[in-house]
C-alpha positions in Angstrom: -26.0 -34.9 9.4 -22.5 -34.6 10.8 -20.8 -37.8 12.0 -20.5 -38.3 15.8 -16.7 -38.0 15.4 -16.9 -34.6 13.6 -17.5 -32.6 16.8 -14.6 -34.1 18.8 -12.3 -33.7 15.8 -13.4 -30.1 15.5 -12.7 -29.5 19.2 -9.3 -31.2 18.9 -8.5 -29.0 15.9 -9.5 -25.8 17.8 -7.5 -26.9 20.8 -4.4 -27.6 18.7 -4.6 -24.2 17.0 -5.9 -22.2 20.0 -2.8 -20.0 20.3 -2.4 -18.9 16.7 -6.2 -18.4 16.4 -6.1 -16.2 19.5 -3.1 -14.3 18.1 -4.8 -13.7 14.8 -8.0 -12.5 16.5 -5.9 -10.2 18.7 -4.1 -8.8 15.7 -7.3 -8.2 13.8 -8.7 -6.3 16.9 -5.4 -4.4 17.1 -5.6 -3.4 13.5 -9.2 -2.2 13.9 -8.3 -0.3 17.1 -5.3 1.4 15.4 -7.6 2.6 12.6 -10.2 3.8 15.2 -7.4 5.8 16.9 -6.4 7.3 13.5 -10.0 8.3 12.7 -10.4 9.9 16.1 -7.0 11.6 16.1 -7.3 13.0 12.5 -11.0 13.9 12.6 -10.2 17.5 12.0 -7.4 16.7 9.5 -8.9 14.4 6.9 -5.8 14.8 4.7 -3.7 13.0 7.3 -5.8 9.8 6.9 -3.9 9.4 3.6 -0.6 9.6 5.5 -2.0 7.1 8.0 -2.8 4.7 5.1 0.8 5.2 3.8 2.2 4.2 7.2 0.0 1.1 7.3 1.1 0.1 3.8 4.7 0.7 4.9 4.1 -1.9 7.6 2.5 -4.4 5.2 5.5 -4.0 2.9 8.1 -4.2 5.6 6.7 -7.5 6.8 7.9 -9.2 3.5 11.4 -7.7 3.6 14.0 -10.4 3.0 15.3 -10.3 6.6 11.9 -11.1 8.0 11.2 -13.9 5.6 14.7 -15.4 6.2 14.4 -15.2 10.0 10.9 -16.7 10.2 11.7 -19.4 7.6 14.8 -20.6 9.4 13.2 -20.8 12.8 10.1 -22.5 11.5 12.3 -25.2 9.9 14.4 -25.6 13.1 11.4 -26.0 15.4 9.6 -28.3 13.1 12.6 -30.6 13.1 12.2 -30.7 16.8 8.6 -32.0 16.4 6.9 -28.7 17.2 4.3 -26.7 15.3 5.6 -23.2 15.5 2.6 -21.3 14.2 3.4 -18.2 16.4 7.0 -17.6 15.2 6.0 -14.7 13.0 3.7 -13.2 15.6 6.4 -13.0 18.3 9.1 -11.8 15.8 6.9 -9.0 14.7 6.0 -8.0 18.3 9.7 -7.6 19.1 10.4 -5.8 15.9 7.4 -3.5 16.4 8.5 -2.5 19.9 11.8 -1.2 18.5 10.1 0.7 15.6 7.6 2.4 18.0 10.5 3.3 20.4 12.5 4.6 17.5 9.7 6.9 16.2 9.0 8.1 19.8 12.7 9.2 20.1 12.5 10.8 16.6 9.4 12.8 17.5 11.1 14.0 20.6 14.1 15.1 18.6 12.3 16.5 15.6 13.7 20.0 16.0 17.2 18.6 15.5 16.3 16.2 12.7 14.0 18.4 10.7 16.8 20.2 8.8 18.6 16.9 8.1 15.8 14.5 7.2 16.1 15.0 3.4 19.8 14.3 3.4 19.3 11.3 5.7 16.7 9.9 3.3 19.0 10.3 0.3 22.2 8.9 1.8 20.4 6.2 3.8 18.4 5.1 0.8 21.5 4.9 -1.4 23.4 2.9 1.2 20.4 0.7 2.0 19.9 -0.1 -1.7 23.6 -0.9 -2.2 23.7 -3.2 0.7 20.4 -4.9 -0.3 21.6 -5.5 -3.8 25.0 -6.9 -2.6 23.4 -9.3 -0.1 20.7 -10.5 -2.5 23.3 -11.2 -5.3 25.6 -12.9 -2.8 22.6 -15.0 -1.4 21.7 -15.9 -5.0 25.2 -17.2 -5.7 25.3 -19.1 -2.4 21.9 -20.6 -3.0 23.0 -21.6 -6.5 25.8 -23.7 -5.0 23.3 -25.2 -2.6 20.9 -25.9 -5.5 23.6 -27.8 -7.4 24.2 -30.0 -4.3 20.5 -30.6 -3.8 20.0 -31.6 -7.4 22.8 -34.1 -7.1 21.2 -35.6 -4.0 17.8 -35.8 -5.6 19.2 -37.5 -8.7 21.0 -40.0 -6.4 17.8 -40.8 -4.5 15.8 -41.0 -7.7 18.2 -43.6 -9.0 17.8 -45.7 -5.9 20.9 -44.5 -4.1 21.4 -43.8 -0.3 21.0 -40.6 1.6 22.9 -39.8 4.8 21.4 -38.1 7.8 24.0 -35.4 7.3 22.5 -34.7 3.8 19.1 -34.1 5.3 20.5 -31.9 8.0 22.2 -29.8 5.4 18.8 -29.2 3.7 16.9 -28.2 6.8 19.5 -26.4 8.9 19.7 -23.4 6.6 23.0 -23.0 4.8 22.4 -19.6 3.1 24.4 -16.5 4.0 21.7 -15.0 6.3 21.2 -18.4 8.1 25.0 -18.6 8.8 25.1 -15.0 10.0 22.3 -15.4 12.5 22.8 -19.1 13.3 24.2 -18.4 16.8 21.0 -16.6 17.7 18.8 -19.2 16.0 20.3 -21.9 18.3 18.9 -20.0 21.3 15.4 -20.1 19.9 13.6 -23.2 21.2 10.1 -21.8 21.5 8.1 -19.4 19.4 8.1 -16.6 22.0 11.9 -16.5 21.9 11.6 -14.8 18.5 10.5 -11.6 20.3 14.0 -10.5 21.4 15.4 -11.6 18.1 12.8 -9.4 16.3 13.9 -6.5 18.5 17.5 -7.1 17.5 16.6 -7.2 13.8 15.1 -3.8 14.1 18.3 -2.1 15.4 19.6 -1.5 11.8 16.7 0.9 10.8 18.1 0.2 7.3 15.1 -0.4 5.1 13.3 2.2 2.9 10.0 1.5 4.7 11.4 2.3 8.1 13.2 5.4 6.8 10.0 6.5 5.2 8.1 6.0 8.4 10.6 8.0 10.4 10.4 10.8 7.8 6.6 10.9 7.9 6.7 11.1 11.8 9.4 13.8 11.9 7.7 15.8 9.2 4.3 15.9 10.9 5.7 16.4 14.3 7.5 19.6 13.0 4.1 20.8 11.6 2.7 21.0 15.1 0.7 17.8 15.2 0.5 16.6 18.8 3.0 13.8 19.6 0.1 11.5 20.7 -1.4 11.9 17.2 1.9 11.3 15.4 2.4 8.0 17.3 -0.6 6.7 15.3 1.7 6.2 12.4 4.1 3.7 14.0 1.2 1.9 15.6 -0.5 1.4 12.2 2.9 0.4 10.8 3.4 -2.2 13.5 -0.2 -3.5 13.2 0.1 -4.2 9.5 3.6 -5.7 9.8 2.5 -8.1 12.7 -0.5 -9.3 10.7 1.5 -10.3 7.6 4.4 -11.8 9.6 2.0 -14.0 11.6 0.2 -15.2 8.5 3.6 -15.9 6.9 4.7 -18.2 9.7 1.4 -20.2 9.5 2.0 -20.5 5.7 5.6 -21.7 6.3 4.4 -24.4 8.8 1.9 -25.7 6.3 4.5 -25.8 3.5 7.1 -27.6 5.7 4.5 -29.9 7.2 3.9 -31.2 3.6 7.6 -31.4 2.9 8.7 -33.2 6.0 6.6 -36.3 5.6 9.4 -38.3 4.0 13.1 -37.6 2.9 12.3 -37.7 -0.9 9.6 -35.1 -0.5 12.0 -33.0 1.6 14.6 -33.1 -1.2 12.1 -32.3 -3.9 10.6 -29.4 -1.9 14.0 -27.9 -1.2 15.0 -28.3 -4.8 12.0 -26.3 -5.9 12.1 -23.6 -3.3 15.9 -23.1 -3.7 15.4 -22.7 -7.5 12.8 -20.0 -7.0 15.0 -18.3 -4.3 17.9 -18.1 -6.8 15.8 -16.6 -9.5 14.2 -14.0 -7.2 17.5 -13.0 -5.6 19.2 -12.6 -8.9 16.2 -10.7 -10.3 15.6 -8.3 -7.5 19.3 -7.9 -6.6 20.1 -7.2 -10.3 17.3 -4.6 -10.6 18.5 -2.8 -7.5 22.1 -2.8 -8.6 21.3 -1.5 -12.0 18.9 1.1 -10.5 21.6 2.4 -8.2 24.0 2.6 -11.1 21.4 4.5 -13.2 20.8 7.0 -10.4 24.4 7.7 -9.6 25.5 8.0 -13.2 22.3 9.8 -14.4 21.7 7.1 -17.1 18.6 7.3 -19.2 17.2 5.9 -22.4 15.1 2.8 -23.3 16.8 0.2 -21.2 17.7 2.5 -18.2 14.2 3.9 -18.2 12.8 0.4 -17.8 15.3 -0.3 -15.0 14.1 2.9 -13.2 10.5 1.9 -13.7 11.1 -1.5 -12.2 12.9 0.0 -9.2 10.0 2.3 -8.5 7.7 -0.8 -8.4 10.0 -2.8 -6.1 7.7 -1.9 -3.1 5.2 -4.4 -4.5 7.7 -7.2 -5.2 7.5 -8.5 -1.6 3.9 -9.5 -2.1 4.7 -10.9 -5.5 7.6 -12.9 -3.9 5.2 -14.6 -1.4 2.8 -15.3 -4.2 5.5 -16.9 -6.3 6.6 -19.1 -3.3 3.0 -20.2 -2.7 2.6 -21.0 -6.5 5.9 -22.8 -6.5 4.9 -24.9 -3.6 1.6 -25.8 -5.2 3.2 -26.6 -8.6 5.9 -28.5 -6.8 3.3 -30.7 -5.1 1.4 -31.3 -8.4 4.6 -32.3 -10.3 5.8 -34.4 -7.4 2.5 -36.4 -7.4 2.3 -36.5 -11.3 5.8 -37.9 -11.5 5.1 -40.5 -8.8 8.0 -39.4 -6.7 6.0 -40.2 -3.5 6.0 -43.9 -4.4 9.8 -44.0 -4.5 11.2 -46.1 -1.7 12.6 -44.1 1.2 16.3 -43.9 0.7 18.5 -46.0 2.9 20.9 -44.3 5.2 24.4 -44.2 3.8 27.6 -42.1 3.6 27.1 -38.4 3.0 27.2 -37.3 -0.6 30.5 -35.5 -1.3 
């Protein structure tokens, strides 16, 4: 039989997480409603259900693009430092971003006649530019994070040896010192509540610079030119938005759990940042390098054993976003196990001293 305290505790837990639970239920209903709309709209065109699935997968994939993860991660850290539990950050970010995507597709559907002859060239040029920019930023982020990693390792060794740790050192770890964090820091300062992420998500969508968004616009324009009614074509961006919002919302909940574990004491915060920054460097160098080599292979028509492998890896990059989340979850779990096994949690909390040079 349950203890008398179990029911009040359960009620407290539900009350504490009422907003994110409601949002997840709303998103599940929205996903089901979007698919019901697709089934009704394409009842006479079963082949289009495959395209609808593609649009949905585009949304799931887009949710784990580097800009989304960086934005959600930075804001979750910022709000948790203020003593909040920002479980809804990803939800509101994706709502704002989705609004821009749906609006963009609506405009494209209206202008299909003008875009139809240019869509292939747009895809080719846009894809090349997008890949080049992505590779450049990822490699730059990798180098920047490598510098941060060295500094974090020095601080951790200092604390492990019984040294002091200044408040400025902890602020450095949680304020976000990567390239993207510095670029968007003025906007992040304005975010004091989860719902403030909605306009930020809208702004993030203005670039239309990812392969998934370009692919969605191509699908919408192509089917609009085939005579599919605009109301049916709009199913595609709605499915895209539904999938993206679901993953981004779950991502922010995951981030809160991870940082909740890390923020218990300064030593744990150091260890967590050391682990995650190491993984970030490896992933950024890996994906950025693959993209750069793939772009080089396409532009110079390179082929052969090594270059064929590079091309194959580039074709599979669409699945790397999910792998990246899996790696971060695994890294967090392994980090917690090693931290406990090494007994780092029993280290005395470092005294406050001068910042580490």
